[in-house]
C-alpha positions in Angstrom: 30.3 -57.3 -47.4 30.4 -55.4 -44.5 33.1 -52.8 -44.0 33.5 -53.9 -40.4 34.3 -57.4 -41.7 36.4 -56.6 -44.7 40.0 -55.9 -44.5 41.9 -53.2 -45.8 45.8 -53.9 -47.2 48.8 -52.9 -46.0 50.8 -51.8 -48.5 51.6 -54.4 -51.6 50.4 -57.2 -49.1 48.1 -59.8 -50.9 45.4 -59.4 -48.2 45.0 -57.4 -45.3 47.5 -58.3 -42.2 46.3 -57.9 -38.5 47.8 -58.4 -35.2 46.9 -61.3 -32.4 48.6 -60.7 -29.1 48.8 -62.4 -25.9 50.6 -59.6 -23.5 53.2 -62.0 -23.2 54.9 -62.0 -19.9 58.5 -62.7 -20.8 61.2 -63.9 -18.0 62.3 -60.7 -16.0 59.2 -58.6 -16.5 56.1 -57.9 -14.9 52.4 -58.2 -15.9 52.6 -54.3 -16.2 55.2 -54.2 -18.6 53.9 -56.7 -20.8 50.4 -54.9 -20.9 52.0 -51.6 -21.8 54.1 -53.4 -24.8 50.4 -54.1 -25.7 49.4 -50.7 -25.7 52.7 -49.9 -27.7 52.2 -52.3 -29.9 48.1 -51.5 -30.9 49.5 -48.1 -31.5 52.3 -49.1 -33.6 49.9 -51.1 -35.5 47.6 -48.4 -36.0 50.3 -46.2 -37.4 51.9 -48.5 -40.0 48.7 -49.7 -41.7 47.5 -53.1 -39.9 43.9 -53.6 -39.9 42.8 -55.5 -36.5 44.5 -55.4 -33.2 43.0 -58.7 -31.3 43.8 -59.7 -27.6 43.3 -63.9 -27.0 41.5 -65.3 -23.6 43.8 -67.6 -21.1 43.9 -68.5 -17.7 46.3 -69.8 -15.7 49.2 -69.3 -17.4 52.0 -67.2 -15.8 53.2 -66.0 -19.5 50.3 -64.6 -20.6 48.3 -61.6 -19.4 45.3 -61.4 -21.5 42.9 -63.5 -19.2 40.4 -60.5 -19.4 40.0 -59.5 -23.3 37.4 -56.6 -22.4 39.2 -55.0 -19.9 42.3 -54.9 -22.3 40.4 -53.7 -25.3 38.8 -50.9 -23.2 42.4 -49.4 -22.1 43.3 -50.5 -25.9 40.3 -48.2 -27.2 41.6 -45.1 -24.9 45.0 -45.1 -26.8 43.8 -45.7 -30.4 41.5 -44.1 -32.8 40.8 -45.9 -35.7 42.4 -49.4 -35.7 39.5 -52.0 -35.1 40.0 -54.0 -32.0 38.4 -57.5 -31.0 38.9 -60.6 -28.9 40.5 -63.5 -30.3 38.8 -64.7 -28.8 36.5 -64.8 -25.8 35.7 -68.3 -24.8 32.3 -68.5 -24.7 31.4 -71.4 -22.7 33.6 -69.8 -19.6 31.1 -66.9 -19.3 27.3 -66.2 -19.6 26.1 -64.6 -23.0 24.5 -61.8 -21.1 27.6 -60.9 -19.4 29.6 -60.7 -22.6 26.6 -58.9 -24.6 26.9 -56.3 -22.1 31.0 -56.1 -22.0 31.0 -55.8 -25.8 28.2 -53.5 -25.8 30.2 -51.0 -23.5 33.2 -51.7 -25.7 31.0 -50.8 -28.7 29.5 -47.6 -26.7 33.3 -46.5 -26.0 34.8 -47.3 -29.8 31.8 -47.0 -32.0 32.5 -48.8 -35.4 35.9 -50.6 -34.2 34.9 -53.2 -31.9 34.9 -57.1 -33.1 33.7 -60.3 -30.8 35.6 -63.1 -31.8 34.3 -66.4 -30.3 35.8 -69.8 -29.5 34.4 -72.9 -27.4 37.5 -74.0 -26.0 38.1 -73.0 -22.6 41.6 -71.8 -23.0 42.9 -73.4 -20.5 43.2 -76.7 -18.3 40.1 -78.5 -17.1 40.5 -77.9 -13.7 41.1 -74.2 -14.1 37.6 -74.3 -16.6 35.7 -76.0 -13.7 36.5 -72.8 -10.9 35.9 -70.3 -14.1 32.4 -71.8 -14.6 31.7 -72.6 -10.7 29.6 -75.9 -11.6 27.7 -74.7 -14.5 27.5 -77.7 -16.7 27.0 -76.1 -20.5 30.6 -76.5 -21.8 31.7 -76.5 -25.4 29.0 -79.2 -26.2 26.4 -76.4 -25.8 28.2 -74.1 -28.1 25.9 -73.1 -31.0 23.2 -72.6 -28.2 25.1 -70.3 -26.0 26.1 -68.4 -29.0 22.0 -68.2 -30.8 21.6 -66.9 -26.7 24.3 -64.2 -27.3 23.2 -63.1 -30.3 19.7 -62.3 -29.4 21.0 -60.4 -26.5 23.2 -58.3 -28.6 19.8 -57.6 -31.4 17.5 -57.6 -28.6 15.0 -59.7 -30.4 14.0 -62.7 -28.1 10.6 -63.6 -29.1 7.7 -62.4 -26.8 7.3 -66.0 -25.4 11.1 -66.5 -24.0 11.8 -66.1 -20.2 14.2 -63.6 -21.5 12.5 -61.4 -23.3 12.1 -58.9 -20.9 16.1 -58.9 -20.1 17.8 -56.1 -22.2 21.7 -56.0 -22.8 22.8 -52.5 -21.7 24.5 -50.7 -23.6 22.3 -52.1 -26.7 19.2 -51.5 -29.1 16.8 -51.4 -26.4 18.0 -47.7 -25.5 16.8 -46.4 -29.0 13.5 -47.8 -28.2 12.9 -45.7 -25.2 11.4 -42.3 -25.2 14.2 -39.9 -26.1 16.5 -42.7 -26.8 19.0 -42.7 -29.9 19.6 -46.4 -31.4 23.6 -46.8 -32.1 24.5 -47.6 -35.6 26.5 -50.4 -34.8 26.7 -53.7 -33.4 29.8 -55.7 -32.8 30.3 -58.1 -35.7 30.3 -61.7 -34.4 33.5 -64.0 -35.7 33.7 -67.8 -34.9 37.1 -68.9 -34.1 38.6 -72.3 -34.3 41.4 -74.9 -34.8 39.1 -77.9 -36.3 36.4 -78.4 -38.3 33.3 -78.0 -35.6 33.2 -74.1 -35.5 34.3 -73.9 -39.1 31.1 -75.7 -40.4 29.2 -73.8 -37.9 30.2 -70.4 -39.0 29.4 -71.5 -42.5 26.0 -72.7 -41.7 25.2 -69.0 -39.9 27.3 -67.3 -42.4 29.7 -65.7 -40.4 33.1 -64.9 -40.8 35.8 -66.9 -39.4 39.3 -67.1 -37.8 41.3 -70.4 -38.0 44.5 -71.0 -35.6 46.7 -72.0 -37.8 49.3 -71.1 -35.7 49.1 -73.8 -33.7 46.9 -76.0 -35.7 48.8 -76.0 -38.7 47.7 -79.5 -39.7 44.2 -78.9 -39.5 44.3 -75.9 -42.0 43.3 -76.7 -45.2 40.4 -79.1 -44.4 39.0 -76.6 -42.1 38.5 -73.6 -44.7 37.4 -76.2 -47.2 34.5 -77.2 -44.8 33.7 -73.4 -44.0 33.7 -72.7 -47.8 31.6 -75.5 -48.5 29.1 -75.3 -45.9 28.9 -71.6 -46.4 25.5 -70.0 -46.4 25.1 -66.2 -47.1 23.1 -64.1 -44.3 22.9 -60.7 -43.8 26.5 -60.5 -42.3 28.0 -61.4 -45.4 27.2 -62.8 -49.1 30.2 -64.8 -49.1 33.1 -66.5 -47.0 35.5 -64.5 -45.3 38.4 -66.4 -43.6 41.3 -65.2 -41.2 44.1 -66.9 -41.0 46.2 -66.8 -38.0 50.2 -67.2 -38.3 53.2 -67.3 -36.1 55.8 -64.4 -37.7 58.7 -63.1 -36.5 61.3 -60.5 -38.4 64.5 -59.5 -37.0 67.4 -57.0 -38.8 69.4 -59.9 -38.3 67.6 -63.5 -39.2 69.6 -65.1 -36.3 67.9 -62.8 -33.9 64.6 -63.9 -35.2 65.5 -67.9 -35.0 66.6 -67.4 -31.5 63.2 -65.6 -30.3 61.2 -68.5 -31.9 63.4 -70.8 -30.1 62.2 -68.9 -26.7 58.6 -69.7 -28.1 59.4 -73.1 -28.4 60.5 -73.6 -25.3 57.3 -72.1 -23.8 55.5 -74.9 -25.8 57.4 -77.6 -24.5 56.8 -76.1 -21.3 52.9 -75.7 -21.7 52.5 -79.2 -23.0 54.5 -80.9 -20.3 52.0 -79.0 -17.8 54.7 -76.6 -16.5 53.6 -73.3 -18.2 55.8 -70.3 -16.9 57.0 -66.9 -18.5 58.1 -66.7 -21.5 62.1 -67.5 -21.5 64.8 -65.4 -23.0 66.7 -66.3 -26.2 69.5 -67.3 -24.1 67.6 -69.6 -21.9 65.9 -71.7 -24.6 69.2 -72.1 -26.1 70.8 -73.1 -23.0 67.8 -75.5 -22.2 68.8 -79.7 -22.5 65.9 -80.3 -24.3 64.9 -84.5 -24.1 64.5 -86.1 -27.5 60.7 -85.8 -26.7 61.0 -82.2 -26.0 63.5 -81.4 -28.9 60.2 -83.1 -31.1 57.8 -80.8 -29.7 60.7 -77.6 -30.3 61.1 -78.6 -34.0 57.3 -79.1 -34.4 56.8 -75.5 -32.9 59.7 -74.0 -35.6 58.1 -75.5 -38.5 55.0 -73.4 -37.8 56.5 -70.0 -37.2 57.3 -67.9 -40.6 60.8 -66.2 -39.0 63.8 -64.6 -40.5 64.7 -61.1 -42.7 61.6 -58.8 -43.5 61.6 -60.4 -46.7 61.8 -63.9 -45.7 58.8 -63.3 -43.8 57.1 -61.4 -46.2 57.4 -64.5 -48.8 56.2 -66.5 -46.1 53.1 -64.9 -45.5 52.6 -64.3 -49.4 52.8 -68.2 -49.7 50.5 -68.9 -46.7 47.8 -66.4 -48.1 48.3 -68.5 -51.6 48.3 -71.8 -49.9 44.7 -71.2 -47.6 43.2 -68.6 -50.0 42.7 -66.5 -46.6 40.9 -63.0 -46.9 43.1 -62.1 -44.2 46.2 -63.1 -42.1 46.7 -62.2 -38.4 49.8 -62.4 -37.1 51.1 -63.5 -33.7 54.6 -63.0 -32.4 55.4 -65.5 -29.5 58.7 -63.8 -28.7 60.3 -62.6 -25.5 60.6 -58.9 -24.2 59.5 -55.6 -25.7 61.8 -54.8 -28.5 61.7 -57.5 -30.6 58.1 -57.9 -30.8 57.7 -54.3 -31.8 60.5 -54.4 -34.2 58.9 -57.5 -35.8 55.9 -55.9 -36.7 57.2 -52.9 -37.7 59.3 -54.7 -40.1 56.9 -56.9 -41.8 54.8 -53.5 -42.7 57.8 -52.2 -43.7 58.6 -55.2 -46.1 55.4 -54.8 -47.6 55.5 -50.9 -47.8 58.7 -51.4 -50.2 
């Protein structure tokens, strides 16, 4: 298995731990501040031993500043030295495959051997925004396998001679090593498939690719999807055996009550998103004062049931249990808290719990 895929364990953690960040914009804060927190978080993650730092693609959501993963990753590459950086993920149907191959070829040239290309087939937004992104293109999620195959061809620069794209090259890329005086890079960003159901799980298995499952918002489908991935897995040049990341909502605090209050703010964000009113991530005080209707309360309770929160030791035990339950090869932690200090402190406390 490639070292670019296999993670490094953090202290006594049963599996490697990584970070998924959305550059969340809290109430009373700006996108500039949120993206500054993302940089601080990546540097902290590198310092305390997390393996990867991924950013997600979302659109038309005031509380999420990560609409352009490649741009953010370039900035993070300039502010870190060792930690793997990647997309969790790029929503491929929103983009021409050639553009993604060029963007991630550029990132690989900027941070050799540190870049992951995680791909999803959902739009990362509502249908109207997806239509604006795609400008009339009809190749949506149903064509994801074909889009993926085209992207990999561009990354490897190996279209057959009869293909209409055979004379097109994604640059930076392998073609530069074939021209006089050129030197080919030793690295190519590994492709990951992301999913919240069985479709991408089965596709990743058939193609022998690593797979990341969005347990943090689709926990009911986690075990069936992972089983489907492992059952359908075929060894490839990339992987000889399955490798699965499970993404989890996790919030730790010095005072367990503060962790609950941060999680409650995430729950109110989910209510607003599901009712078509996405906004900035509310403060814990706003979340506590919000008069939930019965249907809204049900959404909050469902959300909270899928957040591992509390004192550092409590979160550590919850993550250990999740790793055992799912057989995950790696856990990726998402902290949907409000503001700056609480989110950084959460990742620091979790790392510290495994260092003991």
